[in-house]
C-alpha positions as CSV (number, residue, x, y, z in Angstrom):
1,M,67.8,94.8,-10.8
2,A,65.1,94.6,-13.5
3,K,64.4,91.2,-15.0
4,R,64.9,90.8,-18.7
5,Q,61.8,89.8,-20.6
6,T,61.9,86.5,-22.5
7,G,61.2,86.4,-26.2
8,S,57.9,84.4,-25.7
9,S,56.5,87.0,-23.2
10,Q,57.4,89.8,-25.6
11,A,55.7,88.0,-28.4
12,G,52.6,87.5,-26.2
13,K,52.5,91.2,-25.5
14,S,52.9,92.0,-29.2
15,Q,49.9,89.7,-30.0
16,A,47.8,91.2,-27.3
17,K,48.6,94.7,-28.6
18,K,47.6,93.7,-32.1
19,A,44.3,92.1,-30.8
20,M,43.5,95.4,-29.0
21,E,44.2,97.5,-32.2
22,K,42.1,95.3,-34.5
23,P,38.6,94.6,-33.3
24,A,37.4,91.0,-33.7
25,E,35.4,90.5,-36.9
26,K,31.7,90.1,-36.3
27,P,29.8,87.2,-37.7
28,K,28.4,87.8,-41.1
29,V,24.6,87.4,-41.2
30,A,22.2,87.3,-44.2
31,T,18.5,87.2,-44.5
32,V,16.8,86.0,-47.7
33,W,13.2,86.0,-48.9
34,L,12.2,83.4,-51.4
35,D,8.6,82.3,-52.3
36,G,6.5,83.6,-49.4
37,C,4.8,86.6,-47.9
38,S,7.6,88.3,-46.0
39,G,5.8,87.7,-42.7
40,C,8.9,86.2,-41.2
41,H,10.9,89.3,-41.9
42,M,8.1,91.3,-40.3
43,S,8.5,89.1,-37.2
44,L,12.2,89.7,-37.3
45,F,11.5,93.5,-37.1
46,D,9.2,92.8,-34.1
47,M,12.3,92.3,-32.1
48,D,12.3,96.1,-31.8
49,E,15.2,97.4,-29.6
50,R,16.7,93.9,-29.4
51,L,17.7,94.5,-33.1
52,L,20.1,97.2,-31.9
53,E,21.6,94.7,-29.4
54,L,22.1,92.1,-32.1
55,A,23.4,94.7,-34.6
56,E,26.4,95.3,-32.2
57,K,27.3,91.6,-32.4
58,M,26.9,91.0,-36.2
59,D,27.3,92.5,-39.7
60,V,24.2,92.1,-41.9
61,V,25.8,91.5,-45.3
62,Y,22.8,90.6,-47.4
63,S,19.1,91.1,-47.0
64,P,16.0,92.5,-48.8
65,L,16.8,95.6,-46.7
66,V,20.4,95.9,-47.7
67,D,21.5,97.2,-51.1
68,T,23.9,94.3,-51.8
69,K,23.0,92.8,-55.2
70,E,25.0,89.6,-55.1
71,Y,25.1,87.1,-52.2
72,P,28.6,87.3,-50.6
73,Q,31.1,84.6,-49.9
74,D,31.8,83.3,-46.3
75,V,28.5,84.1,-44.7
76,D,28.3,82.8,-41.2
77,V,24.5,82.6,-40.7
78,A,21.7,82.9,-43.3
79,L,18.0,83.0,-42.3
80,V,16.0,82.0,-45.4
81,E,12.3,82.7,-45.5
82,G,9.9,81.1,-48.1
83,A,9.6,77.9,-50.1
84,V,11.4,77.1,-53.3
85,G,8.8,77.7,-55.9
86,S,10.8,78.8,-59.0
87,E,13.9,78.0,-60.8
88,E,15.3,81.3,-59.7
89,D,14.6,80.4,-56.0
90,R,16.4,77.0,-56.5
91,R,19.5,78.7,-58.1
92,R,19.6,81.3,-55.3
93,L,19.3,78.7,-52.6
94,L,22.1,76.6,-54.1
95,T,24.4,79.7,-54.1
96,I,23.4,80.5,-50.5
97,R,24.1,77.0,-49.3
98,E,27.5,77.0,-51.0
99,R,28.5,80.3,-49.4
100,T,27.0,79.9,-45.9
101,K,28.2,78.1,-42.8
102,T,24.9,77.8,-41.0
103,L,21.7,77.8,-43.0
104,V,18.4,78.5,-41.1
105,S,14.9,77.6,-42.5
106,L,12.9,80.6,-41.2
107,G,9.2,79.9,-40.9
108,D,6.7,77.3,-42.0
109,C,7.1,78.0,-45.8
110,A,10.8,77.3,-45.6
111,V,10.3,74.3,-43.2
112,T,7.3,72.6,-44.9
113,S,6.5,74.8,-48.0
114,N,3.2,75.6,-46.2
115,I,0.9,78.1,-48.0
116,V,3.1,78.2,-51.1
117,A,2.4,74.4,-51.6
118,Y,-1.3,75.1,-52.1
119,R,-0.6,75.3,-55.8
120,N,1.0,71.8,-55.8
121,P,-2.1,69.8,-56.8
122,H,-2.4,71.9,-60.0
123,K,-0.3,71.9,-63.1
124,V,1.8,75.0,-63.6
125,V,0.4,75.5,-67.1
126,D,-3.2,75.5,-65.7
127,L,-2.2,78.1,-63.0
128,L,-0.6,80.4,-65.6
129,N,-3.6,80.1,-67.9
130,E,-6.0,81.0,-65.1
131,V,-4.0,83.9,-63.8
132,F,-2.7,85.5,-67.1
133,L,-5.4,84.5,-69.7
134,E,-8.7,83.6,-68.1
135,N,-8.8,86.3,-65.4
136,A,-6.7,89.1,-67.0
137,S,-8.6,92.3,-67.7
138,I,-6.1,93.7,-70.1
139,G,-3.1,92.3,-72.0
140,S,-4.0,88.7,-71.8
141,K,-0.7,86.9,-72.3
142,I,1.6,84.6,-70.3
143,P,4.8,86.5,-69.6
144,K,8.0,84.9,-70.8
145,E,10.5,87.5,-69.6
146,S,11.1,88.9,-66.1
147,V,8.9,86.3,-64.5
148,P,10.9,83.3,-63.0
149,A,9.9,79.9,-64.4
150,L,7.8,78.0,-61.8
151,L,9.0,74.6,-60.7
152,P,6.4,71.8,-61.0
153,Y,6.0,71.9,-57.2
154,A,6.9,74.3,-54.4
155,V,9.1,72.5,-51.9
156,P,10.7,73.3,-48.5
157,L,14.4,74.3,-48.4
158,H,15.7,70.9,-47.1
159,E,14.4,69.2,-50.2
160,V,17.0,71.2,-52.2
161,V,19.9,71.7,-49.8
162,G,21.1,70.7,-46.4
163,V,19.6,72.8,-43.6
164,D,21.2,73.3,-40.2
165,V,18.4,74.9,-38.1
166,F,14.6,74.9,-38.5
167,I,12.5,77.7,-37.0
168,P,8.9,76.8,-37.4
169,G,6.0,79.2,-37.2
170,C,3.7,81.2,-39.5
171,P,5.4,83.5,-38.7
172,P,7.8,82.5,-35.9
173,S,7.6,84.8,-32.9
174,A,10.1,87.6,-32.6
175,D,11.2,86.0,-29.3
176,L,12.0,82.7,-31.0
177,I,14.0,84.4,-33.8
178,H,15.9,86.4,-31.3
179,E,16.7,83.3,-29.2
180,V,18.0,81.4,-32.3
181,I,20.1,84.3,-33.6
182,S,21.6,85.0,-30.1
183,E,22.6,81.4,-29.7
184,L,24.1,81.2,-33.2
185,L,26.1,84.4,-32.6
186,E,27.5,82.9,-29.4
187,G,28.6,79.8,-31.4
188,R,26.0,77.5,-30.0
189,M,23.4,75.4,-31.9
190,P,19.9,76.3,-30.6
191,E,17.5,73.7,-29.4
192,I,14.0,74.2,-30.9
193,R,10.9,72.3,-30.1
194,N,8.5,71.9,-33.0
195,R,6.0,74.8,-32.9
196,F,4.2,74.9,-36.1
197,G,1.5,77.5,-37.0
């Protein structure tokens, strides 16, 4: 005589069937390039075939390499390269922080403002005059449109928003970036020793 299934075991089988039909949603990952040289993104590409391994575990929803124009809601991990050097950088970073669960400072410019801060001892007006007036060969004029307004000082990300993970290096190694992303995708917070330069 066959045993009758209880309601709870039928519900369990129904949930298991739904789980098999609908694949689990992959973590949403973004990469962002603020005021810097893009060397950290180049290091990201140096992961080579490991990028394919990571691609199976995540959805890249925003990046300089993705044709998404607006930073999306509910991003799980954002790796942000570069310092905050302009008002546009500051606004973008505030939006990124608001819409991101785990924000990663990627590289020395994001962590310390590094090379971008070389301009900090100088007044913005003096820099603009030297670049656009004193050293221009044609059309000497300081642009007012399509060039973001510089902040008085370039600063690291954590001086503007809270940062969850710091990846030092100029640029960080592909191995270190891979290790951090892998840990975050597994739901673990990576442990990083300070390795600047």
